[in-house]
N, C-alpha and C positions, 0 to 999 in steps of 0.2 A: 694098240700099243703092244709091241713085242719086247719082252724082257726075259729072255731065256739065258741061263748061266752058261750052258754048253754051246760053244760057238758053232760046231758042226750041226747040232740040233736046230739052232736058230736059223741057219741057212736052209735046212730042210723044210722048216715051217714056212719060211718066206716063199720058197718055191711051190709048196703045196697050196698055200693060200693064194699065191699069184695065179696058179693054174685054174683054181676054182672061182676066184673072184678077181678077174684081170683089171677091173676099174677101181678096186679098193686101194686107198692110200694107206700104206703101212708106215707106222711110226715105230722105229726100233731103237733099242739101246745097244750101243757098241761097247764091248769090253775094253778095246784098245784101238789104236790107229789101224792096225792090220784088219781087225774085224770091221771097222768102219769102212775101209776100202772094199772088203768082201761084200758087205751089205749093199754098197753102192753098185757093185758089179751085178748084183742080183736084183737090180731095179728098185731098191728102196730109196726113195727120194728124201725122206725125213729121218735122219739118223742123229741121235743124241749121244754124245760121248759120256761114258760113265766117269764120274769124278770121285776121286778118293777124298774122304774127309781128312783134313789135316788136324793133327792133335792140337789142343789148346796151347797157347803160348803162355808160359809162366813169366810174370813180371814182378 
């Protein structure tokens, strides 16, 4: 599971891991839609979008 806050660093890690372990399935967290697309372009097949917690609703 890859959950790196810095987008560029996360892509570097994906490339490094992919070079050394080409059959490893990487599960990665995407910060936003653009990051999601970048991870998919770097052959990450399982990408989970980061979701923001919504504040509680006062009733």
